[in-house]
C-alpha positions in Angstrom: -60.8 83.1 66.8 -63.8 84.5 65.3 -66.7 81.8 64.8 -66.8 82.1 61.3 -63.1 80.6 61.1 -63.9 77.4 62.6 -66.7 77.1 59.6 -64.5 78.0 56.9 -62.0 75.3 58.6 -64.6 72.7 58.5 -66.1 73.4 55.2 -62.3 73.3 53.5 -61.8 69.7 54.9 -65.2 68.3 53.6 -64.3 69.8 50.1 -60.9 68.1 50.2 -62.4 64.7 51.4 -64.5 64.9 48.5 -62.6 66.1 45.8 -59.5 63.8 46.5 -61.0 60.7 45.2 -62.4 62.4 41.8 -59.0 63.8 41.3 -56.9 60.7 41.5 -59.7 59.1 39.2 -59.1 61.7 36.7 -55.3 61.1 36.6 -55.3 57.4 36.0 -57.3 58.2 32.8 -55.1 60.6 31.5 -52.1 58.2 32.0 -53.8 55.4 30.5 -54.9 57.4 27.4 -51.0 58.6 27.0 -49.8 55.0 27.3 -52.5 53.7 24.8 -51.2 56.1 22.3 -47.8 55.6 22.9 -48.2 52.1 22.2 -50.1 52.6 18.6 -46.9 54.2 17.2 -44.3 52.2 15.3 -40.6 52.6 15.6 -38.8 53.5 12.5 -35.3 54.1 13.2 -34.2 55.1 9.6 -34.8 58.8 8.9 -34.8 58.0 5.2 -37.5 55.2 5.5 -39.7 57.3 7.9 -39.5 60.3 5.5 -40.8 58.3 2.8 -43.4 56.5 4.7 -44.5 60.2 6.0 -44.4 61.4 2.4 -46.9 58.7 1.4 -49.0 59.6 4.5 -48.7 63.4 3.8 -47.1 64.1 7.0 -44.4 65.8 8.3 -40.9 63.8 7.3 -40.5 63.3 11.1 -44.0 62.8 12.2 -44.9 59.7 14.1 -46.4 56.8 12.4 -49.0 54.3 14.0 -49.8 50.7 13.0 -52.9 51.6 11.7 -51.2 53.8 9.3 -48.9 51.2 8.2 -51.8 48.9 7.8 -53.0 51.4 5.1 -50.0 50.7 2.6 -50.5 48.3 -0.2 -47.3 48.9 -2.1 -43.7 50.1 -1.0 -41.2 51.2 -3.6 -38.0 52.3 -2.4 -36.3 53.5 -5.5 -32.7 55.0 -5.2 -33.2 56.0 -1.5 -30.5 56.3 1.3 -32.6 53.7 3.3 -30.2 51.7 5.1 -32.8 50.0 7.7 -35.9 48.3 7.0 -37.1 48.1 10.7 -40.8 49.0 11.1 -41.7 47.7 7.8 -43.0 44.5 9.3 -46.1 46.3 10.6 -47.2 46.8 7.1 -49.3 43.7 6.9 -51.1 44.6 3.8 -48.1 45.3 1.4 -48.7 43.2 -1.6 -46.0 44.9 -3.8 -42.3 45.6 -3.0 -39.6 47.0 -4.7 -36.2 48.5 -4.4 -33.4 49.6 -6.7 -29.9 50.2 -5.8 -30.6 49.7 -2.1 -28.3 50.8 0.6 -29.5 48.2 3.4 -28.1 44.9 3.4 -30.6 43.0 5.5 -34.0 41.9 3.5 -35.1 39.6 6.5 -38.2 41.9 7.1 -39.5 41.4 3.8 -40.7 37.5 4.8 -42.6 38.8 7.3 -44.9 40.7 4.6 -46.8 37.4 3.6 -49.5 39.3 1.4 -47.1 40.1 -0.9 -47.4 39.0 -4.5 -44.7 40.8 -6.4 -41.3 41.3 -5.3 -38.4 43.2 -6.9 -34.9 43.9 -5.8 -32.1 44.8 -7.9 -28.8 46.6 -7.7 -24.9 45.9 -8.4 -24.4 45.6 -4.6 -27.1 43.0 -4.0 -25.9 39.3 -3.5 -27.3 36.2 -2.9 -26.2 36.4 0.5 -28.3 39.4 1.6 -31.6 37.7 0.3 -33.1 35.6 2.9 -35.0 32.3 2.2 -38.2 33.8 0.4 -40.3 30.2 1.3 -42.7 32.3 3.8 -44.0 34.3 0.9 -46.3 31.8 -0.3 -48.6 34.2 -2.0 -45.8 35.4 -4.2 -46.7 35.1 -8.1 -44.1 37.2 -9.6 -40.3 37.9 -8.6 -37.7 40.3 -10.3 -33.7 39.9 -9.0 -32.3 41.1 -12.1 -29.5 43.1 -12.4 -27.9 42.2 -9.5 -24.4 40.0 -8.4 -26.4 37.0 -7.5 -24.8 33.3 -7.9 -26.3 29.8 -8.3 -26.8 30.1 -4.1 -30.2 32.2 -4.9 -31.9 29.3 -6.6 -32.6 27.2 -3.3 -33.8 30.3 -1.7 -36.4 31.0 -4.3 -37.5 27.2 -5.6 -40.1 26.5 -2.9 -42.6 29.1 -3.9 -45.8 27.3 -4.7 -47.3 30.4 -6.6 -44.7 31.7 -8.2 -45.2 32.0 -12.0 -42.7 34.4 -13.4 -38.8 35.1 -12.3 -36.7 37.6 -13.9 -32.8 36.7 -13.2 -31.6 38.6 -16.2 -28.2 40.3 -16.3 -26.7 37.9 -13.4 -23.8 36.8 -15.2 -22.6 34.7 -12.2 -25.7 32.5 -12.5 -24.6 29.8 -14.5 -27.2 26.9 -13.4 -31.3 27.4 -13.0 -32.2 23.9 -13.4 -33.4 23.4 -9.7 -36.0 25.7 -10.5 -38.1 23.1 -12.4 -39.5 22.2 -8.9 -41.8 25.5 -9.1 -45.3 23.8 -9.8 -46.5 27.2 -11.9 -43.3 28.6 -13.3 -44.0 29.6 -16.9 -42.1 32.5 -17.7 -38.3 32.3 -17.0 -35.9 35.3 -17.9 -32.3 34.7 -17.5 -31.0 37.2 -20.4 -27.1 37.8 -20.3 -26.5 35.4 -17.1 -23.9 32.9 -17.7 -25.7 29.4 -18.5 -24.1 27.1 -21.1 -25.8 23.6 -20.4 -29.4 23.7 -21.3 -30.0 20.0 -20.3 -32.9 19.8 -18.1 -35.0 22.6 -19.6 -37.1 19.8 -21.5 -38.5 18.9 -17.5 -40.1 22.5 -17.1 -43.5 21.0 -18.0 -45.6 24.5 -17.4 -42.7 26.5 -18.8 -43.9 28.6 -21.8 -41.6 31.3 -22.2 -37.8 30.8 -21.5 -35.6 34.2 -22.6 -31.9 33.2 -22.4 -30.5 35.5 -25.1 -26.9 36.8 -24.8 -25.3 34.3 -22.3 -21.9 35.5 -21.0 -20.2 32.0 -20.6 -17.1 32.6 -18.8 -17.5 36.2 -17.9 -18.9 36.2 -14.5 -17.5 32.6 -13.4 -14.4 32.7 -15.2 -13.3 29.5 -17.2 -9.5 29.2 -16.4 -7.6 26.4 -17.6 -3.4 25.6 -17.4 -2.2 23.9 -20.4 1.2 22.4 -21.5 2.7 24.2 -24.4 2.2 20.9 -26.7 -1.2 21.0 -26.6 -0.8 24.0 -28.9 0.7 22.9 -32.4 3.4 25.2 -33.1 4.9 25.2 -36.6 8.7 26.6 -36.5 9.0 26.6 -40.1 6.0 28.2 -41.0 6.3 30.1 -37.6 2.2 29.5 -36.9 0.4 28.7 -33.9 -2.7 26.5 -34.1 -5.2 26.7 -31.2 -7.6 23.8 -31.4 -11.3 24.4 -30.3 -11.0 20.9 -28.3 -9.4 23.1 -25.6 -12.5 24.9 -25.2 -14.5 23.8 -22.3 -17.8 24.6 -20.8 -19.2 25.4 -24.6 -22.9 26.1 -24.9 -25.1 22.9 -25.3 -28.5 22.6 -25.9 -30.7 20.2 -24.2 -30.6 17.9 -27.3 -26.6 17.7 -27.2 -26.0 20.6 -30.1 -23.1 22.1 -29.9 -22.8 25.5 -32.0 -19.7 26.4 -33.5 -17.8 29.6 -32.6 -17.8 32.2 -35.3 -15.2 32.1 -37.9 -15.4 36.0 -38.4 -12.1 37.7 -37.4 -13.5 41.0 -36.9 -12.5 42.6 -33.4 -16.5 42.7 -32.3 -16.3 38.9 -33.1 -13.2 37.3 -32.1 -10.6 38.6 -29.8 -7.5 36.6 -29.0 -4.7 37.9 -26.5 -1.3 36.3 -26.3 0.7 37.4 -23.5 -1.7 40.2 -23.0 -1.4 41.6 -26.6 -4.3 41.4 -28.9 -3.9 39.6 -31.9 -4.7 41.5 -35.3 -7.5 40.0 -37.2 -5.4 39.7 -40.3 -3.1 37.3 -38.6 -5.9 34.7 -37.8 -7.3 32.2 -39.6 -10.6 30.7 -38.1 -12.3 27.5 -38.9 -14.9 25.1 -37.0 -11.9 23.3 -35.7 -9.7 25.8 -34.6 -7.8 29.1 -34.9 -4.2 29.7 -36.7 -2.1 32.5 -35.8 1.0 33.5 -38.3 3.8 35.4 -37.8 4.7 33.5 -34.4 8.4 33.4 -33.9 9.8 30.3 -31.9 11.1 32.8 -29.4 7.3 34.2 -28.9 6.1 30.6 -28.4 8.7 29.7 -26.0 7.9 32.8 -24.0 4.3 32.1 -24.4 2.4 31.6 -20.7 -1.0 33.4 -21.1 -3.7 33.2 -23.7 -7.5 34.5 -23.8 -9.9 33.5 -26.1 -13.0 35.7 -26.5 -15.5 35.0 -29.3 -19.3 34.8 -30.1 -21.0 31.7 -30.7 -22.5 31.2 -33.9 -26.1 30.4 -32.9 -28.4 32.6 -34.5 -32.2 32.6 -33.6 -33.9 29.3 -35.2 -30.7 27.5 -35.5 -31.4 25.1 -32.6 -34.5 22.9 -31.2 -37.0 24.1 -28.5 -38.4 21.7 -26.2 -41.6 19.8 -27.3 -43.7 21.5 -24.8 -42.6 25.2 -25.7 -43.2 27.4 -28.9 -40.0 27.8 -30.9 -40.4 31.5 -30.8 -40.5 31.8 -27.2 -37.6 29.5 -26.7 -34.7 32.2 -26.9 -31.0 31.1 -26.5 -29.3 32.7 -29.2 -26.1 34.7 -29.4 -24.1 33.7 -26.5 -20.6 34.7 -25.8 -17.7 32.8 -24.8 -14.4 33.5 -23.0 -11.8 31.1 -21.8 -8.4 32.2 -20.4 -5.3 29.9 -20.7 -1.9 29.3 -18.5 0.5 27.8 -20.6 3.4 25.6 -19.0 6.7 24.9 -21.2 7.3 21.5 -19.3 6.8 17.9 -19.5 6.4 15.8 -16.6 5.9 11.9 -15.9 4.0 10.5 -13.5 4.3 6.9 -12.7 4.1 4.2 -9.7 7.6 4.2 -8.3 7.6 0.5 -7.8 5.8 -2.7 -8.8 6.1 -6.2 -8.7 5.6 -9.2 -10.9 6.0 -13.2 -10.5 8.9 -15.3 -12.1 8.6 -16.8 -15.5 5.4 -14.4 -16.4 6.7 -11.9 -18.9 4.7 -9.2 -20.4 5.3 -6.3 -22.7 6.7 -3.0 -22.1 3.1 -1.7 -22.9 1.3 -3.5 -20.2 4.2 -2.6 -17.9 3.7 1.0 -18.5 -0.2 0.5 -17.9 0.3 -1.3 -14.9 2.3 1.6 -13.3 0.2 4.3 -14.6 2.8 6.0 -16.8 1.7 9.2 -18.5 2.8 12.6 -19.2 0.8 15.9 -18.3 0.5 16.7 -22.1 -0.4 13.2 -23.3 3.1 12.6 -24.8 3.7 8.7 -24.9 6.3 7.5 -22.4 8.8 5.0 -23.3 11.3 2.9 -21.1 14.3 0.3 -21.2 12.0 -2.5 -19.9 12.6 -4.8 -22.1 16.2 -4.5 -21.8 16.3 -4.4 -17.9 13.9 -6.9 -16.6 14.5 -10.8 -16.7 11.7 -12.7 -16.0 13.4 -15.7 -15.3 15.7 -14.6 -12.6 14.2 -13.2 -9.1 15.4 -9.6 -8.3 14.8 -6.3 -8.1 15.3 -4.3 -11.4 15.4 -0.3 -12.1 13.5 0.6 -15.1 13.9 4.2 -16.5 10.9 6.1 -18.1 11.4 8.8 -20.6 9.4 11.1 -22.8 9.5 13.9 -25.5 6.7 15.7 -26.5 6.2 17.1 -30.3 7.8 20.4 -29.7 10.8 18.8 -28.6 10.5 19.2 -24.6 12.2 16.4 -22.8 10.6 15.2 -19.3 12.9 14.6 -16.4 13.5 10.7 -16.5 11.5 8.8 -13.8 12.7 5.5 -12.3 10.7 2.5 -11.4 11.8 -0.4 -9.3 10.5 -3.4 -10.4 10.9 -6.9 -8.5 10.3 -10.3 -9.9 9.4 -12.5 -7.1 10.4 -16.0 -7.0 7.5 -18.5 -7.9 7.6 -21.7 -5.7 7.4 -24.9 -7.4 5.9 -28.0 -5.5 7.6 -31.5 -6.0 6.1 -34.8 -4.8 5.3 -38.4 -5.7 2.3 -38.5 -8.1 0.5 -41.3 -6.5 0.5 -43.2 -3.3 -1.6 -46.1 -2.3 -3.0 -46.8 1.5 -4.9 -49.6 3.0 -8.6 -49.5 3.6 -9.4 -48.0 6.9 -6.1 -46.6 7.2 -5.5 -43.5 9.5 -3.3 -40.9 7.9 -3.0 -37.2 8.8 -2.1 -34.3 6.2 1.1 -33.9 7.8 1.9 -37.8 7.3 0.5 -37.9 3.7 2.8 -34.9 2.7 5.7 -36.7 4.2 4.9 -40.0 2.6 4.6 -38.2 -1.2 8.0 -36.1 -0.2 6.0 -32.8 -0.9 8.2 -30.0 -0.9 8.8 -26.6 -2.7 11.7 -24.8 -3.9 11.7 -21.8 -1.6 10.4 -23.5 1.6 6.8 -22.2 1.3 4.4 -24.4 3.2 2.3 -26.6 1.4 -1.3 -27.2 1.9 -3.8 -29.6 0.3 -7.3 -31.1 0.5 -6.4 -34.4 1.7 -8.6 -34.3 4.8 -11.8 -33.3 2.8 -11.2 -35.5 -0.4 -9.8 -38.8 0.5 -12.4 -41.6 2.2 -10.5 -44.1 4.0 -13.7 -46.1 4.4 -14.3 -46.3 0.7 -11.9 -48.1 -1.5 -10.8 -46.3 -4.7 -8.7 -43.4 -6.3 -8.8 -39.8 -5.1 -7.1 -36.7 -6.7 -5.6 -34.4 -3.9 -4.4 -31.2 -5.0 -1.6 -29.3 -3.5 -1.0 -25.6 -3.1 1.6 -23.2 -1.9 2.1 -19.5 -1.5 5.5 -17.9 -0.7 5.8 -15.0 1.8 5.4 -12.6 -1.2 2.1 -13.7 -1.7 3.3 -15.6 -5.1 1.3 -19.1 -5.5 2.7 -22.0 -6.9 1.2 -24.2 -9.4 -1.2 -26.4 -8.1 0.1 -30.4 -8.1 -2.4 -33.2 -8.3 -1.7 -36.4 -6.4 -3.6 -40.0 -7.1 -4.1 -41.4 -3.4 -5.6 -44.9 -4.1 -7.3 -46.6 -1.0 -6.9 -50.4 -1.5 -9.5 -53.1 -0.5 -8.4 -55.4 2.4 -7.4 -58.7 1.7 -9.7 -61.6 2.3 -8.3 -64.0 4.7 -7.1 -67.7 3.4 -9.5 -70.8 3.9 -7.3 -73.6 4.6 -9.7 -76.2 3.3 -10.6 -74.4 0.3 -7.9 -71.9 -0.8 -7.9 -69.9 -3.6 -4.7 -70.8 -5.0 -2.5 -72.2 -2.0 -1.3 -75.8 -1.6 -4.1 -78.3 -0.4 -2.8 -79.7 2.8 -5.4 -82.5 2.7 -4.7 -84.0 -0.8 -1.2 -83.9 -1.5 -1.6 -85.3 -4.8 -3.0 -82.1 -6.4 -0.3 -79.7 -5.2 -0.3 -76.1 -6.6 2.4 -76.7 -8.8 3.5 -80.3 -9.4 6.5 -79.2 -11.6 7.7 -76.3 -9.3 5.8 -76.4 -6.1 6.4 -73.7 -3.7 7.1 -75.7 -0.7 8.2 -79.2 -2.1 6.8 -81.9 0.6 7.1 -85.6 -0.2 3.5 -86.6 -0.1 2.2 -89.9 1.3 1.2 -91.3 -2.1 4.5 -91.9 -4.0 2.4 -91.8 -7.2 2.7 -88.5 -7.6 5.8 -86.9 -6.0 6.9 -83.4 -5.4 9.3 -83.2 -8.4 8.8 -86.4 -10.2 10.7 -85.2 -13.4 14.2 -84.3 -11.4 14.1 -84.7 -7.7 17.0 -82.8 -5.8 17.3 -85.9 -3.8 16.3 -88.9 -5.1 15.4 -91.8 -2.5 15.2 -95.0 -3.3 11.2 -95.8 -2.4 9.7 -98.9 -1.3 7.7 -99.1 -4.2 9.5 -100.2 -7.2 6.8 -98.6 -9.2 8.4 -95.4 -8.5 11.9 -95.5 -9.8 14.3 -92.8 -8.8 14.7 -91.1 -11.9 11.8 -91.8 -14.6 11.6 -89.9 -17.7 7.5 -89.4 -16.9 6.0 -91.6 -14.2 2.6 -90.0 -15.1 2.6 -91.0 -18.8 5.9 -93.0 -19.6 6.9 -93.5 -23.2 10.3 -95.0 -22.6 11.0 -96.0 -19.3 14.3 -96.7 -18.2 14.6 -99.3 -15.7 17.6 -98.7 -13.5 20.1 -102.0 -13.1 20.6 -101.7 -9.2 16.7 -100.5 -8.5 13.7 -102.6 -8.0 10.9 -101.2 -10.6 7.8 -100.0 -9.2 4.8 -100.2 -11.5 2.2 -97.7 -11.6 -0.2 -99.3 -13.9 -1.2 -103.2 -14.1 -2.7 -104.0 -17.4 -5.0 -107.2 -17.4 -5.1 -108.7 -21.0 -8.3 -110.4 -22.5 -9.1 -112.8 -24.8 -6.1 -115.2 -25.5 -3.6 -112.5 -24.8 -1.7 -113.4 -21.4 -1.7 -110.7 -18.6 0.9 -108.1 -18.8 2.3 -105.1 -17.0 4.0 -102.0 -18.1 6.4 -100.8 -15.7 7.0 -97.2 -14.6 9.2 -95.6 -17.1 8.4 -97.8 -20.0 7.9 -96.1 -23.3 4.3 -97.1 -25.0 6.2 -97.2 -28.2 8.3 -100.2 -27.1 7.1 -103.7 -28.6 5.4 -105.1 -25.1 3.6 -102.0 -24.8 2.5 -101.7 -28.4 1.0 -105.5 -28.3 -1.9 -104.5 -26.3 -2.3 -101.0 -27.5 -5.8 -101.7 -28.7 -6.8 -104.0 -25.9 -9.0 -102.5 -22.9 -7.3 -101.5 -19.8 -8.5 -101.5 -16.4 -6.6 -99.3 -14.0 -6.5 -100.8 -10.7 -7.3 -98.4 -7.7 -4.0 -97.3 -5.8 -3.6 -99.0 -2.6 -0.3 -98.0 -1.6 0.6 -101.8 -2.0 3.7 -103.1 -3.6 4.2 -106.4 -5.8 7.5 -107.9 -4.5 9.3 -109.0 -7.6 10.5 -112.3 -6.3 6.8 -113.4 -5.9 6.1 -112.4 -9.4 9.0 -114.9 -10.6 8.0 -117.8 -8.3 4.4 -117.3 -9.7 6.1 -117.4 -13.2 8.0 -120.4 -12.8 5.0 -122.1 -11.0 2.6 -121.1 -13.9 5.1 -122.4 -16.7 5.6 -125.7 -14.8 1.9 -126.2 -14.2 1.6 -125.7 -18.2 4.4 -128.2 -18.8 2.9 -130.9 -16.4 -0.5 -130.6 -18.0 0.9 -131.0 -21.4 2.7 -133.9 -20.5 -0.1 -135.5 -19.1 -2.1 -135.0 -22.2 0.5 -136.8 -24.1 0.6 -139.8 -21.7 -3.3 -140.1 -22.1 -3.1 -140.3 -25.9 
């Protein structure tokens, strides 16, 4: 090995040691630069969209587009392009206007990220409400054009929360029939809904800042068809005249202004103004006569009418400019709702059907009319024809039971409904029987059950009886109480209430034997309760006032002769009768006055007798009743003694002379 070789090797090693770190650093710089450049590019998978954007940038159609380049766009207009995907547009942060016509893409979600948008226009027959997202994030949006699409009322909630939206164009969306929710937009002043399907303008007066409404040429019943099934009787067919009358009262969903004004249909029979199709055949104008109330078609045979199952009415509404009112906050010329069109299709049924409840119950002895019965069961026909029945002939309200009533109907064109039967049940009404009044003693104790038994309360059908007895009657307070009886059958039929008078009587006071109200005084039998006919005749101690002095049952000869066995009136004798075989008893002793001798009136003597009248005017002193008797023998002896004394004295005087 030459000496030079080792030096070369050493030099190479030193160079390698010095250059490797610098080489690594240079490699890292190149890699970093490459990554940064790659991250600045925007992925735009749709070739048509990338070509459009590159064309705007002046680059090759397939050139890479960076984020910075995307930020340079302020408007994007995709007119009739084959763009199917909007991915990548979310980087166009500065776009303020976006429009597209007849788009091929179906996802518009990217648009909600373009928050600087103040104008948005999307149109195309393929655009539906489902494709459009909720546009609420676009708070800077000032003008929105969604015209000439296939939008429905479902679009309204997606656009009625935009605080700066001033103008909306929804024209040529004939499936939009209600725009009143847009009144929530605080700055909306211009609304275009030409050739939509709006018929009802109630609520437009509440759009307080709206200055312009363009709503001419509404197509009512086109985008959202008005289809109705009617009965043939709703049409008026005249077999003799062979005419068919179609009343405009059948036409629902007609144009009506906010003030309830409903314009008439045109009366023109020109095929450009009125079109009537019967069973898919257009009726010539010369066969029609139109008034404000309806349309008459001539030359309609009975067979034509019987086979008629389809009808379509299509006509202009007679509503020229200036024939209607405008809301007070709008200029009349700026409120345009003129010249609407109307279309209505009918399916016609040649049948008559009765509908009604299949059963009903009534109460015995509570009759009602057939009219009320038909109302109660909801009996109607599907074309409004009146329903008849045999109710009055079949049902007997006096006899509980089940009756079958038949319903019938026949309309104006001779169609008869299939009879319908209704079961009518007459429920027995219970009748309460009971004694109408009853008395109880004060402080009595009676239950309701005992009370009902006491008054023999019963019902004709055995229904249980209830009352307010326990709540009404107060046994502690004497008086009359009215108790009401009720009863209800198992079928829920209530009996007529019955009222019973319950008398609570005061308790009798105990008899005072010393001072009774009316009984016999046991202490003084001289004054019994009834001296003529006492309850318990007792012979008192004092014979002056016997129990029955007029006609005693068992006359007993008293000891005292002043109480004879059968006097006429021992208290006040007027004609005393002195029995021959009894000793008289004197009730009164009369002592004479002056020169009259003492005399007595025996019991039973009549005061009209001479002896009694002799001293009728002289004073009398009645001796007290002592109970002692005057023996008759002593009286005779006393009289003889007095007479003898008188004769003795008289004789003595004569002898002295």
